[in-house]
C-alpha positions in Angstrom: -13.8 4.0 20.9 -11.7 6.0 22.7 -11.2 10.0 20.6 -7.7 8.9 20.6 -6.1 8.2 16.9 -6.6 4.4 16.3 -3.0 4.0 15.6 -1.8 5.9 18.4 -3.9 3.3 21.2 -1.4 1.6 23.1 1.0 3.9 21.6 1.3 1.7 18.4 2.5 4.7 16.0 5.1 6.3 18.7 6.8 3.0 19.4 7.2 2.1 16.0 8.3 5.0 14.6 11.0 4.9 17.1 12.2 2.0 15.6 12.1 3.1 12.6 14.3 6.1 13.7 17.0 4.1 14.9 16.9 1.8 11.2 17.3 5.1 9.8 20.0 6.0 11.9 22.0 2.7 11.3 21.5 2.9 8.1 22.8 6.7 7.9 26.1 5.6 9.8 26.5 2.5 7.8 26.1 5.0 4.5 28.4 7.4 5.9 31.2 4.7 6.2 31.1 3.6 2.5 31.2 6.9 1.2 29.7 10.7 2.5 28.0 10.7 -1.4 25.5 8.2 0.3 24.0 10.8 2.6 21.2 11.7 0.2 20.0 8.2 0.3 19.4 7.9 4.0 17.7 11.3 3.9 15.4 9.7 0.9 14.7 7.2 3.2 13.7 8.8 6.0 11.5 11.1 4.3 9.7 8.1 3.1 9.4 6.8 6.0 8.0 10.3 7.8 4.5 9.3 6.1 2.3 6.7 5.8 -0.9 5.8 8.6 0.9 2.9 10.0 -2.1 0.8 9.4 -0.1 -2.0 8.6 1.7 -2.4 11.9 -1.8 -1.3 14.1 -3.2 -4.3 11.9 0.1 -6.5 12.8 -0.1 -5.2 16.8 -3.8 -5.8 17.1 -4.3 -9.1 15.1 -1.8 -10.0 18.1 -3.8 -8.3 20.8 -6.7 -9.7 19.8 -5.3 -13.2 20.1 -4.5 -13.2 23.8 -1.0 -10.9 23.2 -0.2 -8.6 26.1 0.9 -5.1 26.0 3.2 -5.4 28.9 5.0 -9.0 27.6 8.1 -9.1 25.9 6.8 -10.2 23.0 5.2 -6.6 22.5 8.2 -5.6 21.5 8.6 -7.9 18.9 5.2 -7.4 17.3 6.0 -3.5 17.5 9.5 -4.6 15.7 7.7 -6.9 12.6 5.2 -3.6 12.4 8.7 -1.6 11.9 9.3 -4.3 9.3 6.3 -3.8 7.2 6.5 -0.2 7.1 9.9 -0.6 5.8 8.8 -3.1 3.3 6.4 -0.5 2.1 8.7 2.2 1.8 10.5 -0.3 -0.3 7.2 -0.6 -2.7 6.9 2.3 -2.6 10.1 3.9 -4.4 9.6 0.9 -6.9 5.9 1.7 -7.4 6.7 5.1 -7.9 9.3 4.5 -10.7 7.4 1.7 -12.6 4.1 4.0 -12.2 6.3 7.4 -13.4 4.8 9.2 -10.9 5.5 12.9 -10.0 4.6 13.3 -6.6 4.9 11.3 -2.9 2.2 12.4 -0.2 2.3 15.7 -1.6 6.4 15.8 -1.8 8.4 14.8 -5.4 8.5 11.2 -5.6 12.1 10.1 -5.2 13.0 9.5 -8.7 11.6 13.4 -9.5 13.9 14.5 -6.6 16.8 12.9 -7.7 16.7 13.7 -10.9 16.3 17.5 -10.0 19.3 17.2 -8.3 21.1 15.8 -11.3 19.8 18.6 -13.8 20.7 21.8 -10.7 24.2 20.0 -10.5 24.6 20.6 -13.9 26.0 16.6 -13.9 26.7 14.3 -16.6 24.2 12.1 -18.3 20.5 11.9 -18.7 18.7 13.3 -15.2 16.0 11.1 -15.7 17.9 7.9 -15.9 19.8 9.3 -12.9 16.7 10.0 -11.0 15.4 6.3 -12.0 18.3 4.5 -10.7 18.8 6.3 -7.5 14.8 5.4 -6.8 15.4 1.7 -8.0 18.4 1.6 -5.6 16.8 3.0 -2.5 13.7 0.7 -2.8 16.4 -2.1 -2.7 18.2 -0.5 0.3 15.0 -0.1 1.9 14.4 -3.9 1.5 17.3 -4.6 2.6 16.8 -3.0 5.7 13.2 -4.3 6.2 15.0 -7.9 6.1 17.2 -7.2 8.7 14.8 -5.5 11.0 12.6 -8.7 10.2 15.2 -11.2 11.1 16.3 -8.9 14.4 12.3 -8.7 15.4 11.9 -12.5 15.8 15.4 -13.6 16.7 14.6 -13.8 20.4 11.8 -16.1 19.3 11.1 -20.0 19.9 12.2 -21.6 16.5 8.7 -22.7 15.9 7.4 -19.6 16.0 10.0 -17.8 14.4 9.7 -20.2 11.3 5.9 -20.0 10.9 6.4 -16.0 10.9 8.8 -16.3 8.4 6.6 -18.0 6.4 4.3 -15.1 6.4 6.6 -12.3 5.7 8.4 -14.3 2.8 4.9 -15.0 1.4 4.4 -11.6 1.0 6.9 -10.2 -0.3 6.9 -12.6 -3.2 3.1 -12.2 -3.5 3.4 -8.3 -3.9 6.7 -8.5 -6.2 4.7 -10.9 -8.7 1.8 -8.6 -8.3 3.7 -5.7 -9.4 4.6 -7.9 -12.5 0.9 -8.1 -13.0 0.1 -4.6 -12.7 3.3 -3.8 -15.2 2.0 -6.8 -17.8 -1.8 -5.3 -17.7 -0.6 -2.1 -18.4 0.9 -3.3 -21.8 -1.8 -6.2 -22.6 -4.9 -5.2 -25.5 -7.7 -2.9 -23.5 -10.8 -1.5 -23.5 -12.6 -4.3 -25.6 -13.5 -6.9 -23.1 -14.5 -4.7 -19.9 -15.1 -8.0 -18.0 -11.5 -9.4 -18.8 -10.0 -6.2 -17.8 -11.8 -6.0 -14.8 -11.3 -9.8 -13.9 -7.0 -8.7 -14.2 -7.8 -5.2 -12.1 -9.3 -7.2 -9.3 -6.3 -10.0 -9.9 -3.9 -7.1 -9.2 -5.0 -5.8 -6.7 -5.3 -9.1 -4.7 -2.0 -9.7 -5.5 -0.3 -6.2 -5.5 -2.2 -4.5 -2.3 -5.0 -6.5 -0.9 -2.7 -9.3 1.0 0.4 -7.1 1.9 -2.1 -4.1 3.2 -4.0 -6.1 5.4 -4.6 -9.8 4.9 -0.6 -10.9 5.7 -0.3 -8.0 8.8 -3.4 -9.6 10.3 -2.0 -12.9 9.9 1.5 -11.8 10.8 0.1 -10.5 14.2 -2.3 -13.7 14.6 0.7 -16.0 14.0 2.9 -14.2 16.6 0.3 -15.0 19.0 0.9 -18.5 18.9 -2.3 -18.8 17.2 -3.6 -22.1 15.6 -3.4 -22.8 11.7 -7.1 -22.3 11.7 -7.3 -19.3 13.4 -4.9 -17.9 10.8 -6.8 -19.3 8.2 -9.8 -17.2 9.6 -7.8 -13.6 9.7 -7.3 -14.3 6.4 -10.4 -15.0 5.3 -11.0 -11.2 6.4 -7.8 -9.5 5.8 -8.4 -10.5 1.9 -11.8 -8.5 1.2 -10.8 -5.9 3.7 -7.7 -5.4 1.7 -9.2 -5.2 -1.8 -11.8 -3.0 -0.7 -8.7 -0.9 1.2 -7.1 -0.9 -2.6 -10.7 0.1 -4.2 -11.0 3.2 -2.0 -7.5 4.2 -3.2 -8.5 3.9 -7.0 -11.4 6.0 -6.2 -9.7 8.6 -4.7 -7.0 8.6 -7.1 -9.4 10.3 -9.8 -12.1 11.8 -7.3 -9.5 12.8 -4.3 -9.2 15.9 -3.1 -5.4 17.0 -3.8 -4.8 18.5 -0.7 -5.6 15.2 1.7 -4.2 12.8 -0.9 -1.1 14.5 -1.4 -1.1 13.9 -5.0 -2.8 16.0 -8.0 -6.6 15.4 -9.0 -6.8 12.5 -11.3 -3.2 11.3 -11.0 -4.7 7.9 -11.6 -6.2 9.0 -15.3 -2.5 10.4 -16.3 -0.6 7.6 -14.9 -2.9 5.2 -16.9 -4.1 2.7 -14.5 -6.3 0.2 -15.9 -8.7 0.0 -12.6 -12.0 -1.6 -11.7 -13.4 1.7 -11.6 -12.5 2.6 -15.4 -12.9 -1.1 -16.3 -16.8 -0.6 -15.4 -17.0 3.0 -16.6 -16.1 1.1 -20.0 -18.5 -1.6 -19.3 -21.2 0.7 -18.8 -20.7 3.2 -21.5 -20.9 -0.2 -24.0 -23.7 -1.3 -22.6 -25.4 2.4 -22.6 -24.4 2.5 -26.3 -22.5 5.4 -25.4 -19.7 5.1 -27.8 -18.0 8.7 -27.1 -17.5 8.1 -23.8 -15.6 4.5 -24.3 -13.9 6.3 -26.9 -12.6 9.3 -24.3 -11.9 6.7 -22.0 -9.6 4.6 -24.2 -8.1 7.7 -26.3 -7.1 9.6 -23.2 -6.4 7.4 -20.3 -2.4 7.6 -19.6 -1.9 10.4 -21.9 0.7 12.5 -19.7 0.0 15.9 -21.5 -3.6 16.0 -20.7 -4.1 19.9 -19.4 -6.0 19.9 -16.0 -9.5 20.7 -17.9 -9.1 17.4 -19.8 -8.3 15.1 -17.1 -11.4 16.8 -15.0 -13.3 16.1 -18.1 -12.7 12.5 -18.4 -13.0 12.3 -14.6 -16.5 13.8 -15.0 -17.0 11.2 -18.3 -16.2 8.4 -15.9 -18.6 9.5 -13.3 -21.4 9.8 -15.3 -21.6 6.3 -16.6 -22.2 5.6 -12.7 -19.3 3.4 -12.1 -17.7 5.1 -9.1 -21.2 4.1 -7.1 -20.6 1.1 -8.6 -17.1 0.6 -7.1 -18.7 2.3 -3.7 -20.9 -0.9 -3.4 -18.5 -3.5 -4.2 -16.3 -2.1 -1.5 -19.4 -2.1 0.6 -19.9 -5.7 -0.1 -16.2 -6.4 0.6 -16.0 -4.6 3.7 -19.4 -6.4 5.0 -17.9 -9.8 4.3 -14.8 -9.0 6.2 -16.7 -6.9 9.2 -19.3 -10.4 9.6 -16.2 -12.5 9.7 -14.5 -10.1 12.4 -17.5 -10.8 14.2 -17.1 -14.5 14.4 -13.9 -14.6 15.5 -12.5 -16.1 18.6 -10.8 -13.1 20.0 -11.0 -10.9 22.7 -13.4 -7.9 22.9 -10.8 -5.2 22.5 -8.5 -6.6 20.2 -11.9 -7.4 17.8 -13.4 -3.5 18.7 -10.0 -2.0 17.3 -9.4 -4.7 14.3 -13.3 -3.6 13.4 -12.4 0.3 13.8 -8.8 0.1 12.3 -11.1 -1.5 9.3 -13.4 1.2 8.8 -10.3 3.6 8.7 -9.0 1.7 5.7 -12.3 1.8 3.6 -13.7 4.8 5.1 -11.0 7.2 4.4 -10.9 9.9 2.3 -7.3 10.3 2.2 
């Protein structure tokens, strides 16, 4: 492959970013007509969209190219615009996710609910700053969702009715599944945990598939393939690749959420431990500690996971305890198995060779990353 960053091949990122900039400016103008007080909402959406790897848009674009899409054709603009709608949907999900996880940061900056709470406090406004911040971030997510819907509808407006309907079905299913996945994640945080690690891990993987794997990889691949006019069996084939690759993508996130470099991830070290995320990693750590008869590690993980008041040294000790069980290597092995399954499927696809190579490279970028 070229030394050019993957999402820059055929200017995918530049073109998607240009579409996103247009949507932000249109949003800014619309909000200005409503009230000058709404300007910070457009600023927050713009900031959220300014980060991100654009992998979802790239998966969509290169699935389309792999199935015969021509880069100089009018249809290419449709696919780029659909990629922008995917990025807007991700922004909506992140606004909401940060509230539900009570996250402090997003990509190295204060999460939106924290930023709006800080502004409330600095201005000396009435009421509870935290509640104001949470409310603002929820509404920001809703606003990004509205713009995402508008962007997608505009993108497919010129397509043949049958093709547009098939693409719409993929997009709608993706949005519904992510919403259900978010609920399953919230539910998993509330259910009894730590007594049956196998059941905990099964639940964690169910959340991974519904909340992240499908919308991160499977649905973008299915959208691009559908927009290329592919047959149902071809769409099914990319879905069979996208699900394990998407699961590996999220499992990598789970490892980075505990052991990642804050300078690269944009989040504090061990942030997932403070947030109490009941991941495959922690379920496997408890299972291994139980099997080894190490009740101390079981107790540490169960008692300290999700404690926001843990000092940095205690967070590091908890991460060290998890690492000592061998659970991170188990997750690495699972990532490799899922990735191998996906890459084997990619090799078997009847697609253009350039498209295959790009999808393989994007897959490695998704699962081998350090941020």
